[in-house]
Every structure is written in structure tokens, then in C-alpha cells.
N, CA, C and O atoms as a GROMACS GRO file, in nm:
protein
  568
    1THR      N    1  14.979  10.600  16.295
    1THR     CA    2  14.980  10.476  16.207
    1THR      C    3  14.785  10.456  16.161
    1THR      O    4  14.684  10.511  16.205
    2PRO      N    5  14.808  10.356  16.060
    2PRO     CA    6  14.665  10.396  15.893
    2PRO      C    7  14.546  10.336  15.967
    2PRO      O    8  14.540  10.266  16.067
    3PRO      N    9  14.458  10.384  15.891
    3PRO     CA   10  14.310  10.370  16.005
    3PRO      C   11  14.257  10.298  15.967
    3PRO      O   12  14.249  10.263  15.849
    4GLU      N   13  14.171  10.226  16.119
    4GLU     CA   14  14.098  10.106  16.100
    4GLU      C   15  14.024  10.111  16.054
    4GLU      O   16  13.962  10.021  16.111
    5ASP      N   17  13.960  10.146  15.982
    5ASP     CA   18  13.849  10.103  15.875
    5ASP      C   19  13.844  10.058  15.757
    5ASP      O   20  13.889  10.141  15.678
    6PRO      N   21  13.803   9.944  15.697
    6PRO     CA   22  13.896   9.875  15.633
    6PRO      C   23  13.812   9.984  15.503
    6PRO      O   24  13.897  10.004  15.416
    7GLU      N   25  13.700  10.045  15.472
    7GLU     CA   26  13.733  10.072  15.360
    7GLU      C   27  13.782  10.262  15.344
    7GLU      O   28  13.752  10.334  15.248
    8ILE      N   29  13.836  10.292  15.430
    8ILE     CA   30  13.864  10.340  15.402
    8ILE      C   31  14.007  10.376  15.362
    8ILE      O   32  14.050  10.472  15.298
    9ARG      N   33  14.084  10.244  15.431
    9ARG     CA   34  14.209  10.169  15.338
    9ARG      C   35  14.211  10.143  15.209
    9ARG      O   36  14.299  10.177  15.130
   10SER      N   37  14.079  10.058  15.178
   10SER     CA   38  14.000  10.077  15.077
   10SER      C   39  14.067  10.195  14.964
   10SER      O   40  14.151  10.205  14.875
   11LEU      N   41  13.988  10.255  15.021
   11LEU     CA   42  13.985  10.392  14.946
   11LEU      C   43  14.119  10.473  14.885
   11LEU      O   44  14.161  10.518  14.779
   12MET      N   45  14.143  10.465  14.979
   12MET     CA   46  14.339  10.492  14.995
   12MET      C   47  14.434  10.452  14.890
   12MET      O   48  14.494  10.519  14.805
   13ASN      N   49  14.430  10.294  14.922
   13ASN     CA   50  14.458  10.248  14.773
   13ASN      C   51  14.433  10.231  14.601
   13ASN      O   52  14.508  10.222  14.504
   14ARG      N   53  14.289  10.234  14.621
   14ARG     CA   54  14.259  10.294  14.500
   14ARG      C   55  14.240  10.421  14.424
   14ARG      O   56  14.205  10.439  14.308
   15ALA      N   57  14.274  10.507  14.524
   15ALA     CA   58  14.365  10.684  14.484
   15ALA      C   59  14.480  10.609  14.465
   15ALA      O   60  14.465  10.567  14.351
   16ALA      N   61  14.599  10.560  14.513
   16ALA     CA   62  14.730  10.482  14.485
   16ALA      C   63  14.745  10.449  14.384
   16ALA      O   64  14.844  10.476  14.317
   17SER      N   65  14.647  10.380  14.344
   17SER     CA   66  14.668  10.309  14.194
   17SER      C   67  14.608  10.378  14.076
   17SER      O   68  14.635  10.358  13.958
   18TRP      N   69  14.516  10.470  14.131
   18TRP     CA   70  14.497  10.520  14.030
   18TRP      C   71  14.575  10.698  14.011
   18TRP      O   72  14.559  10.798  13.942
   19ALA      N   73  14.645  10.660  14.100
   19ALA     CA   74  14.745  10.811  14.060
   19ALA      C   75  14.868  10.777  14.003
   19ALA      O   76  14.936  10.856  13.938
   20ARG      N   77  14.912  10.606  14.038
   20ARG     CA   78  15.042  10.544  13.969
   20ARG      C   79  14.987  10.499  13.794
   20ARG      O   80  15.063  10.485  13.698
   21LEU      N   81  14.866  10.486  13.791
   21LEU     CA   82  14.816  10.435  13.650
   21LEU      C   83  14.876  10.562  13.558
   21LEU      O   84  14.914  10.547  13.442
   22GLY      N   85  14.878  10.667  13.617
   22GLY     CA   86  14.865  10.856  13.607
   22GLY      C   87  14.718  10.912  13.549
   22GLY      O   88  14.705  10.994  13.458
   23LEU      N   89  14.588  10.837  13.640
   23LEU     CA   90  14.449  10.886  13.613
   23LEU      C   91  14.480  11.001  13.782
   23LEU      O   92  14.428  10.979  13.891
   24THR      N   93  14.568  11.104  13.752
   24THR     CA   94  14.573  11.223  13.896
   24THR      C   95  14.433  11.281  13.960
   24THR      O   96  14.401  11.300  14.078
   25GLY      N   97  14.350  11.305  13.817
   25GLY     CA   98  14.264  11.384  13.825
   25GLY      C   99  14.132  11.279  13.930
   25GLY      O  100  14.077  11.321  14.032
   26ARG      N  101  14.106  11.134  13.862
   26ARG     CA  102  14.024  11.056  13.944
   26ARG      C  103  14.135  11.011  14.099
   26ARG      O  104  14.101  10.927  14.182
   27ALA      N  105  14.209  11.055  14.102
   27ALA     CA  106  14.324  11.026  14.256
   27ALA      C  107  14.314  11.109  14.333
   27ALA      O  108  14.340  11.098  14.453
   28ALA      N  109  14.271  11.213  14.274
   28ALA     CA  110  14.332  11.339  14.363
   28ALA      C  111  14.099  11.375  14.397
   28ALA      O  112  14.038  11.389  14.503
   29GLY      N  113  14.071  11.375  14.321
   29GLY     CA  114  13.974  11.382  14.400
   29GLY      C  115  13.916  11.287  14.468
   29GLY      O  116  13.831  11.317  14.552
   30LEU      N  117  13.959  11.123  14.440
   30LEU     CA  118  13.879  11.015  14.562
   30LEU      C  119  13.992  11.050  14.745
   30LEU      O  120  13.968  10.999  14.854
   31ALA      N  121  14.134  11.173  14.704
   31ALA     CA  122  14.206  11.169  14.791
   31ALA      C  123  14.136  11.276  14.920
   31ALA      O  124  14.149  11.281  15.043
   32TYR      N  125  14.063  11.347  14.827
   32TYR     CA  126  13.980  11.450  14.911
   32TYR      C  127  13.865  11.390  14.927
   32TYR      O  128  13.831  11.396  15.045
   33ASP      N  129  13.802  11.344  14.872
   33ASP     CA  130  13.708  11.235  14.964
   33ASP      C  131  13.675  11.218  15.042
   33ASP      O  132  13.572  11.256  15.097
   34VAL      N  133  13.801  11.119  15.088
   34VAL     CA  134  13.848  11.029  15.172
   34VAL      C  135  13.871  11.108  15.281
   34VAL      O  136  13.812  11.070  15.382
   35TRP      N  137  13.962  11.243  15.295
   35TRP     CA  138  14.017  11.360  15.377
   35TRP      C  139  13.891  11.386  15.444
   35TRP      O  140  13.876  11.410  15.564
   36GLN      N  141  13.779  11.378  15.328
   36GLN     CA  142  13.655  11.393  15.418
   36GLN      C  143  13.559  11.354  15.462
   36GLN      O  144  13.453  11.414  15.479
   37ARG      N  145  13.589  11.238  15.488
   37ARG     CA  146  13.501  11.137  15.533
   37ARG      C  147  13.587  11.129  15.650
   37ARG      O  148  13.540  11.146  15.763
   38ALA      N  149  13.726  11.102  15.628
   38ALA     CA  150  13.850  11.085  15.798
   38ALA      C  151  13.848  11.205  15.884
   38ALA      O  152  13.878  11.183  16.002
   39LYS      N  153  13.821  11.319  15.853
   39LYS     CA  154  13.826  11.422  15.935
   39LYS      C  155  13.926  11.404  16.093
   39LYS      O  156  13.901  11.320  16.180
   40GLY      N  157  14.010  11.480  16.096
   40GLY     CA  158  14.078  11.445  16.262
   40GLY      C  159  14.130  11.290  16.258
   40GLY      O  160  14.133  11.225  16.362
   41ASP      N  161  14.165  11.244  16.155
   41ASP     CA  162  14.246  11.132  16.164
   41ASP      C  163  14.389  11.162  16.093
   41ASP      O  164  14.394  11.200  15.976
   42LYS      N  165  14.538  11.136  16.197
   42LYS     CA  166  14.611  11.269  16.150
   42LYS      C  167  14.732  11.169  15.986
   42LYS      O  168  14.806  11.220  15.902
   43PHE      N  169  14.703  11.058  16.004
   43PHE     CA  170  14.757  10.959  15.955
   43PHE      C  171  14.653  11.015  15.793
   43PHE      O  172  14.690  11.092  15.706
   44VAL      N  173  14.558  10.963  15.800
   44VAL     CA  174  14.472  10.938  15.625
   44VAL      C  175  14.517  11.179  15.628
   44VAL      O  176  14.558  11.212  15.517
   45GLU      N  177  14.508  11.297  15.724
   45GLU     CA  178  14.510  11.317  15.659
   45GLU      C  179  14.646  11.410  15.580
   45GLU      O  180  14.637  11.490  15.487
   46VAL      N  181  14.746  11.372  15.641
   46VAL     CA  182  14.884  11.357  15.582
   46VAL      C  183  14.919  11.336  15.494
   46VAL      O  184  15.010  11.387  15.429
   47TRP      N  185  14.803  11.192  15.456
   47TRP     CA  186  14.841  11.072  15.316
   47TRP      C  187  14.762  11.188  15.214
   47TRP      O  188  14.816  11.231  15.112
   48ALA      N  189  14.632  11.229  15.256
   48ALA     CA  190  14.596  11.319  15.151
   48ALA      C  191  14.623  11.409  15.101
   48ALA      O  192  14.613  11.447  14.984
   49GLY      N  193  14.672  11.465  15.216
   49GLY     CA  194  14.773  11.597  15.163
   49GLY      C  195  14.838  11.626  15.065
   49GLY      O  196  14.832  11.710  14.975
   50GLN      N  197  14.958  11.472  15.117
   50GLN     CA  198  15.102  11.472  15.006
   50GLN      C  199  15.009  11.387  14.893
   50GLN      O  200  15.044  11.424  14.781
   51MET      N  201  14.918  11.300  14.887
   51MET     CA  202  14.842  11.257  14.731
   51MET      C  203  14.786  11.347  14.649
   51MET      O  204  14.791  11.356  14.526
   52LEU      N  205  14.699  11.449  14.776
   52LEU     CA  206  14.677  11.587  14.647
   52LEU      C  207  14.836  11.647  14.599
   52LEU      O  208  14.847  11.691  14.484
   53ALA      N  209  14.918  11.647  14.664
   53ALA     CA  210  15.033  11.716  14.583
   53ALA      C  211  15.133  11.650  14.493
   53ALA      O  212  15.213  11.700  14.415
   54LYS      N  213  15.103  11.500  14.529
   54LYS     CA  214  15.129  11.443  14.426
   54LYS      C  215  15.085  11.446  14.296
   54LYS      O  216  15.147  11.443  14.190
   55CYS      N  217  14.966  11.454  14.322
   55CYS     CA  218  14.914  11.485  14.223
   55CYS      C  219  14.857  11.629  14.072
   55CYS      O  220  14.794  11.640  13.967
   56GLY      N  221  14.949  11.710  14.182
   56GLY     CA  222  14.972  11.832  14.100
   56GLY      C  223  14.807  11.948  14.195
   56GLY      O  224  14.797  12.069  14.176
   57ASP      N  225  14.716  11.874  14.277
   57ASP     CA  226  14.630  11.908  14.324
   57ASP      C  227  14.641  12.052  14.423
   57ASP      O  228  14.578  12.054  14.529
   58LEU      N  229  14.740  12.188  14.374
   58LEU     CA  230  14.815  12.218  14.462
   58LEU      C  231  14.704  12.370  14.533
   58LEU      O  232  14.758  12.474  14.571
   59ALA      N  233  14.558  12.352  14.538
   59ALA     CA  234  14.491  12.408  14.618
   59ALA      C  235  14.432  12.386  14.686
   59ALA      O  236  14.401  12.471  14.770
   60ARG      N  237  14.375  12.239  14.692
   60ARG     CA  238  14.300  12.142  14.763
   60ARG      C  239  14.434  12.129  14.869
   60ARG      O  240  14.425  12.172  14.984
   61ALA      N  241  14.590  12.048  14.804
   61ALA     CA  242  14.689  12.016  14.878
   61ALA      C  243  14.704  12.061  15.038
   61ALA      O  244  14.699  11.994  15.141
   62ALA      N  245  14.729  12.237  15.007
   62ALA     CA  246  14.735  12.331  15.070
   62ALA      C  247  14.628  12.367  15.152
   62ALA      O  248  14.645  12.432  15.256
   63GLU      N  249  14.512  12.326  15.109
   63GLU     CA  250  14.363  12.337  15.262
   63GLU      C  251  14.388  12.230  15.313
   63GLU      O  252  14.389  12.253  15.434
   64VAL      N  253  14.418  12.079  15.290
   64VAL     CA  254  14.407  11.968  15.327
   64VAL      C  255  14.555  11.997  15.491
   64VAL      O  256  14.521  12.009  15.609
   65TYR      N  257  14.671  11.999  15.453
   65TYR     CA  258  14.743  12.053  15.497
   65TYR      C  259  14.788  12.139  15.582
   65TYR      O  260  14.872  12.120  15.670
   66CYS      N  261  14.719  12.256  15.551
   66CYS     CA  262  14.661  12.388  15.703
   66CYS      C  263  14.579  12.322  15.804
   66CYS      O  264  14.598  12.332  15.925
   67ALA      N  265  14.456  12.232  15.730
   67ALA     CA  266  14.393  12.216  15.806
   67ALA      C  267  14.419  12.044  15.943
   67ALA      O  268  14.377  12.025  16.057
   68ALA      N  269  14.495  11.969  15.861
   68ALA     CA  270  14.539  11.906  15.911
   68ALA      C  271  14.648  11.920  16.065
   68ALA      O  272  14.645  11.863  16.174
   69GLU      N  273  14.767  12.058  15.987
   69GLU     CA  274  14.843  12.130  16.106
   69GLU      C  275  14.802  12.253  16.164
   69GLU      O  276  14.879  12.330  16.221
   70GLY      N  277  14.676  12.271  16.150
   70GLY     CA  278  14.597  12.372  16.227
   70GLY      C  279  14.676  12.492  16.223
   70GLY      O  280  14.739  12.546  16.314
   71LEU      N  281  14.661  12.530  16.085
   71LEU     CA  282  14.782  12.658  16.036
   71LEU      C  283  14.655  12.756  15.936
   71LEU      O  284  14.579  12.688  15.866
   72PRO      N  285  14.641  12.885  15.934
   72PRO     CA  286  14.510  12.972  15.892
   72PRO      C  287  14.555  12.917  15.703
   72PRO      O  288  14.668  12.907  15.654
   73PRO      N  289  14.428  12.891  15.640
   73PRO     CA  290  14.420  12.880  15.506
   73PRO      C  291  14.521  12.985  15.428
   73PRO      O  292  14.537  13.106  15.443
   74GLY      N  293  14.581  12.892  15.342
   74GLY     CA  294  14.668  13.001  15.248
   74GLY      C  295  14.772  12.973  15.329
   74GLY      O  296  14.676  12.947  15.402
   75ASN      N  297  14.880  12.950  15.398
   75ASN     CA  298  14.951  12.980  15.522
   75ASN      C  299  15.087  12.912  15.396
   75ASN      O  300  15.087  12.810  15.327
   76TRP      N  301  15.160  12.991  15.407
   76TRP     CA  302  15.329  12.951  15.353
   76TRP      C  303  15.350  12.833  15.347
   76TRP      O  304  15.336  12.748  15.259
   77GLN      N  305  15.404  12.832  15.498
   77GLN     CA  306  15.454  12.682  15.528
   77GLN      C  307  15.332  12.559  15.492
   77GLN      O  308  15.345  12.454  15.555
   78ALA      N  309  15.255  12.565  15.428
   78ALA     CA  310  15.182  12.422  15.389
   78ALA      C  311  15.256  12.406  15.213
   78ALA      O  312  15.302  12.307  15.157
   79TYR      N  313  15.241  12.535  15.170
   79TYR     CA  314  15.285  12.450  15.055
   79TYR      C  315  15.420  12.511  15.074
   79TYR      O  316  15.462  12.522  14.959
   80TRP      N  317  15.508  12.556  15.152
   80TRP     CA  318  15.698  12.518  15.160
   80TRP      C  319  15.739  12.314  15.202
   80TRP      O  320  15.828  12.238  15.165
   81HIS      N  321  15.639  12.302  15.280
   81HIS     CA  322  15.638  12.174  15.309
   81HIS      C  323  15.592  12.068  15.208
   81HIS      O  324  15.662  11.974  15.170
   82LEU      N  325  15.437  12.098  15.157
   82LEU     CA  326  15.444  12.023  15.038
   82LEU      C  327  15.532  12.014  14.952
   82LEU      O  328  15.588  11.907  14.926
   83GLY      N  329  15.565  12.151  14.883
   83GLY     CA  330  15.676  12.190  14.770
   83GLY      C  331  15.814  12.034  14.815
   83GLY      O  332  15.832  11.941  14.737
   84VAL      N  333  15.899  12.050  14.973
   84VAL     CA  334  15.953  12.008  14.998
   84VAL      C  335  15.921  11.896  15.022
   84VAL      O  336  16.020  11.825  15.038
   85PHE      N  337  15.812  11.836  15.034
   85PHE     CA  338  15.784  11.684  15.034
   85PHE      C  339  15.816  11.643  14.881
   85PHE      O  340  15.868  11.535  14.853
   86LEU      N  341  15.772  11.760  14.768
   86LEU     CA  342  15.764  11.661  14.666
   86LEU      C  343  15.907  11.652  14.643
   86LEU      O  344  15.940  11.555  14.575
   87LEU      N  345  16.025  11.748  14.692
   87LEU     CA  346  16.141  11.768  14.593
   87LEU      C  347  16.180  11.625  14.668
   87LEU      O  348  16.221  11.532  14.598
   88SER      N  349  16.166  11.607  14.804
   88SER     CA  350  16.183  11.458  14.819
   88SER      C  351  16.187  11.353  14.794
   88SER      O  352  16.264  11.267  14.836
   89CYS      N  353  16.065  11.342  14.686
   89CYS     CA  354  16.031  11.200  14.613
   89CYS      C  355  16.043  11.247  14.494
   89CYS      O  356  15.960  11.213  14.410
   90GLY      N  357  16.140  11.325  14.462
   90GLY     CA  358  16.231  11.329  14.322
   90GLY      C  359  16.101  11.454  14.193
   90GLY      O  360  16.128  11.511  14.087
   91GLU      N  361  15.981  11.447  14.264
   91GLU     CA  362  15.954  11.561  14.207
   91GLU      C  363  15.907  11.677  14.197
   91GLU      O  364  15.796  11.723  14.221
   92SER      N  365  16.068  11.752  14.135
   92SER     CA  366  16.056  11.895  14.164
   92SER      C  367  16.004  11.941  14.045
   92SER      O  368  15.985  12.062  14.034
   93GLY      N  369  15.978  11.863  13.950
   93GLY     CA  370  15.846  11.943  13.802
   93GLY      C  371  15.742  11.992  13.896
   93GLY      O  372  15.704  12.104  13.863
   94ARG      N  373  15.655  11.921  14.053
   94ARG     CA  374  15.535  11.930  14.102
   94ARG      C  375  15.606  12.046  14.156
   94ARG      O  376  15.583  12.167  14.143
   95ALA      N  377  15.702  11.977  14.224
   95ALA     CA  378  15.749  12.086  14.366
   95ALA      C  379  15.778  12.228  14.361
   95ALA      O  380  15.792  12.300  14.460
   96VAL      N  381  15.787  12.268  14.224
   96VAL     CA  382  15.823  12.416  14.179
   96VAL      C  383  15.744  12.532  14.200
   96VAL      O  384  15.770  12.647  14.234
   97ALA      N  385  15.597  12.446  14.157
   97ALA     CA  386  15.476  12.511  14.229
   97ALA      C  387  15.391  12.559  14.349
   97ALA      O  388  15.307  12.649  14.361
   98PHE      N  389  15.442  12.468  14.433
   98PHE     CA  390  15.451  12.485  14.578
   98PHE      C  391  15.531  12.560  14.613
   98PHE      O  392  15.497  12.651  14.689
   99LEU      N  393  15.660  12.550  14.572
   99LEU     CA  394  15.743  12.649  14.681
   99LEU      C  395  15.762  12.777  14.594
   99LEU      O  396  15.822  12.860  14.662
  100GLU      N  397  15.729  12.829  14.456
  100GLU     CA  398  15.695  12.988  14.416
  100GLU      C  399  15.556  13.008  14.494
  100GLU      O  400  15.538  13.127  14.520
  101GLU      N  401  15.466  12.933  14.535
  101GLU     CA  402  15.350  12.987  14.574
  101GLU      C  403  15.374  13.012  14.730
  101GLU      O  404  15.283  13.076  14.784
  102ALA      N  405  15.497  12.966  14.826
  102ALA     CA  406  15.498  13.002  14.902
  102ALA      C  407  15.595  13.036  14.903
  102ALA      O  408  15.678  12.972  14.968
  103VAL      N  409  15.641  13.173  14.820
  103VAL     CA  410  15.769  13.241  14.839
  103VAL      C  411  15.695  13.300  14.825
  103VAL      O  412  15.682  13.352  14.936
  104ARG      N  413  15.551  13.382  14.700
  104ARG     CA  414  15.468  13.478  14.659
  104ARG      C  415  15.385  13.528  14.797
  104ARG      O  416  15.388  13.636  14.855
  105VAL      N  417  15.322  13.427  14.820
  105VAL     CA  418  15.255  13.449  14.980
  105VAL      C  419  15.378  13.550  15.049
  105VAL      O  420  15.401  13.667  15.019
  106GLU      N  421  15.468  13.443  15.180
  106GLU     CA  422  15.541  13.530  15.206
  106GLU      C  423  15.671  13.536  15.130
  106GLU      O  424  15.720  13.431  15.089
  107PRO      N  425  15.732  13.651  15.109
  107PRO     CA  426  15.817  13.640  15.020
  107PRO      C  427  15.958  13.719  15.133
  107PRO      O  428  16.053  13.786  15.093
  108CYS      N  429  15.927  13.684  15.267
  108CYS     CA  430  16.059  13.724  15.350
  108CYS      C  431  16.082  13.599  15.465
  108CYS      O  432  16.132  13.590  15.578
  109ALA      N  433  15.997  13.483  15.339
  109ALA     CA  434  16.024  13.368  15.457
  109ALA      C  435  16.200  13.307  15.379
  109ALA      O  436  16.243  13.314  15.264
  110ILE      N  437  16.251  13.261  15.485
  110ILE     CA  438  16.372  13.207  15.409
  110ILE      C  439  16.349  13.097  15.368
  110ILE      O  440  16.331  13.094  15.246
  111ASP      N  441  16.337  12.940  15.454
  111ASP     CA  442  16.321  12.871  15.425
  111ASP      C  443  16.220  12.814  15.243
  111ASP      O  444  16.235  12.711  15.178
  112ALA      N  445  16.151  12.904  15.222
  112ALA     CA  446  16.047  12.890  15.137
  112ALA      C  447  16.217  12.974  14.978
  112ALA      O  448  16.249  12.910  14.879
  113HIS      N  449  16.242  13.033  14.993
  113HIS     CA  450  16.355  13.139  14.930
  113HIS      C  451  16.440  12.997  14.878
  113HIS      O  452  16.440  12.960  14.761
  114GLU      N  453  16.524  12.911  15.013
  114GLU     CA  454  16.589  12.838  15.024
  114GLU      C  455  16.560  12.667  14.878
  114GLU      O  456  16.623  12.626  14.780
  115GLY      N  457  16.408  12.616  14.963
  115GLY     CA  458  16.349  12.574  14.890
  115GLY      C  459  16.352  12.566  14.750
  115GLY      O  460  16.394  12.468  14.689
  116LEU      N  461  16.305  12.681  14.694
  116LEU     CA  462  16.299  12.694  14.600
  116LEU      C  463  16.389  12.728  14.485
  116LEU      O  464  16.371  12.683  14.372
  117ALA      N  465  16.491  12.811  14.520
  117ALA     CA  466  16.663  12.774  14.506
  117ALA      C  467  16.663  12.583  14.441
  117ALA      O  468  16.678  12.523  14.334
  118ARG      N  469  16.642  12.557  14.560
  118ARG     CA  470  16.736  12.398  14.543
  118ARG      C  471  16.629  12.350  14.416
  118ARG      O  472  16.690  12.343  14.309
  119CYS      N  473  16.511  12.321  14.406
  119CYS     CA  474  16.441  12.298  14.326
  119CYS      C  475  16.450  12.352  14.178
  119CYS      O  476  16.454  12.306  14.063
  120LEU      N  477  16.454  12.481  14.244
  120LEU     CA  478  16.517  12.581  14.042
  120LEU      C  479  16.644  12.453  14.014
  120LEU      O  480  16.639  12.362  13.930
  121ASP      N  481  16.766  12.484  14.122
  121ASP     CA  482  16.878  12.378  14.010
  121ASP      C  483  16.858  12.294  13.977
  121ASP      O  484  16.895  12.272  13.862
  122GLU      N  485  16.797  12.201  14.041
  122GLU     CA  486  16.748  12.048  14.042
  122GLU      C  487  16.703  12.064  13.877
  122GLU      O  488  16.746  11.983  13.795
  123LEU      N  489  16.618  12.168  13.837
  123LEU     CA  490  16.555  12.161  13.708
  123LEU      C  491  16.599  12.201  13.576
  123LEU      O  492  16.555  12.185  13.462
  124GLY      N  493  16.752  12.289  13.654
  124GLY     CA  494  16.856  12.314  13.556
  124GLY      C  495  16.857  12.471  13.520
  124GLY      O  496  16.921  12.515  13.425
  125ARG      N  497  16.773  12.556  13.612
  125ARG     CA  498  16.785  12.679  13.665
  125ARG      C  499  16.839  12.761  13.742
  125ARG      O  500  16.789  12.833  13.829
  126PRO      N  501  16.998  12.742  13.692
  126PRO     CA  502  17.071  12.813  13.803
  126PRO      C  503  17.073  12.918  13.836
  126PRO      O  504  17.096  12.947  13.953
  127GLU      N  505  17.047  13.014  13.734
  127GLU     CA  506  17.084  13.165  13.777
  127GLU      C  507  16.890  13.206  13.846
  127GLU      O  508  16.848  13.298  13.917
  128ASP      N  509  16.827  13.099  13.787
  128ASP     CA  510  16.713  13.178  13.942
  128ASP      C  511  16.730  13.086  14.028
  128ASP      O  512  16.646  13.112  14.113
  129ALA      N  513  16.778  13.006  14.057
  129ALA     CA  514  16.813  12.946  14.170
  129ALA      C  515  16.930  13.016  14.270
  129ALA      O  516  16.934  12.998  14.391
  130GLN      N  517  17.025  13.099  14.192
  130GLN     CA  518  17.102  13.210  14.288
  130GLN      C  519  17.024  13.278  14.302
  130GLN      O  520  17.010  13.307  14.421
  131ARG      N  521  16.928  13.345  14.208
  131ARG     CA  522  16.875  13.488  14.241
  131ARG      C  523  16.786  13.483  14.421
  131ARG      O  524  16.787  13.569  14.510
  132HIS      N  525  16.727  13.365  14.416
  132HIS     CA  526  16.690  13.257  14.566
  132HIS      C  527  16.771  13.300  14.623
  132HIS      O  528  16.761  13.412  14.673
  133LEU      N  529  16.906  13.208  14.638
  133LEU     CA  530  16.978  13.232  14.748
  133LEU      C  531  17.038  13.331  14.785
  133LEU      O  532  17.106  13.338  14.887
  134ALA      N  533  17.018  13.429  14.694
  134ALA     CA  534  17.094  13.568  14.724
  134ALA      C  535  16.968  13.586  14.784
  134ALA      O  536  16.982  13.558  14.903
  135GLU      N  537  16.842  13.621  14.760
  135GLU     CA  538  16.701  13.672  14.867
  135GLU      C  539  16.780  13.609  14.975
  135GLU      O  540  16.841  13.696  15.037
  136ALA      N  541  16.805  13.472  15.028
  136ALA     CA  542  16.763  13.373  15.182
  136ALA      C  543  16.864  13.510  15.213
  136ALA      O  544  16.822  13.617  15.259
  137ALA      N  545  17.026  13.475  15.170
  137ALA     CA  546  17.139  13.496  15.202
  137ALA      C  547  17.083  13.649  15.238
  137ALA      O  548  17.163  13.689  15.323
  138ARG      N  549  16.958  13.780  15.207
  138ARG     CA  550  16.939  13.896  15.212
  138ARG      C  551  16.902  13.893  15.393
  138ARG      O  552  16.925  13.942  15.504
  139LEU      N  553  16.815  13.776  15.301
  139LEU     CA  554  16.701  13.785  15.474
  139LEU      C  555  16.747  13.754  15.566
  139LEU      O  556  16.702  13.804  15.669
  140ALA      N  557  16.828  13.683  15.575
  140ALA     CA  558  16.922  13.616  15.690
  140ALA      C  559  16.965  13.778  15.750
  140ALA      O  560  16.939  13.832  15.858
  141ARG      N  561  17.025  13.815  15.656
  141ARG     CA  562  17.128  13.966  15.718
  141ARG      C  563  17.024  14.027  15.791
  141ARG      O  564  17.055  14.058  15.906
  142SER      N  565  16.935  14.047  15.763
  142SER     CA  566  16.878  14.182  15.808
  142SER      C  567  16.756  14.120  15.930
  142SER      O  568  16.685  14.199  15.993
   0.00000   0.00000   0.00000
């Protein structure tokens, strides 16, 4: 459920408006500030991680996601989840950085290779996509 605090809701709406206007740096900064002010509110934590991902702020998006999910900092699953989220929003151009980071952090993560393959295919890079699908298949057999 959205936060009850009207000030937090207002700040969230302002960040979303800035992002729609292309002011992604300002939107990301405000999303991070909102997260810090409302730590412990799962709705705000998820929103902040997604907003930071949409704004292309890889490091802070992963930081927020890891904190929200109780994962150690830099966990590959944070990058993977955020990359898949961006893919579902049609943001494959932004998703690729998150999915590449997931594979870099955990080269044996089948899900990360499969997500990256899907993203690369959407970006018109079928040879790279095939390489990651082959790696996922190899890992699945191991």
C-alpha cells in the first residue's frame, strides 16, 4: 500500500514527474532521498529501487533493492530483478547494464544469462543473445 504520509507521497509524485520530463538525475536524487526518509516502508523501498533503475542509477538502485530484500550489498539477484523489471517496462536499453552486471557478479547464474539473452535479442544483438543462452544451457547441465 502507498505510504500514508502525504509529504512522502508528494515527493514520490514529484520524482515521477521529473522522470517523465527527462530530468532523470533530479528524479533519481529525490527517489533516493525519499527512500532514506521512509526506510522500512516496503512500498517506498520497491518504488525507489524501480525509480532509480528507470533513471539509470545502477549502483543506488541495487543498494536500495538489496536493503529492501535483505540481500547482501552487490548481490547479483538485485541487478537481475531490476533488469527484468526494466525489460517488462520496455526499457531494454537500460536493462542491459543491470543484466550484464548480474552476470559479471555471478557468472554461474542461469537466470542472469537467460535475462541478458532476452534483453540482447530485444536490442537486435542475436549473436550475443545466443552466446548467453548457450551458457545458460551449459550451466543447467552442470
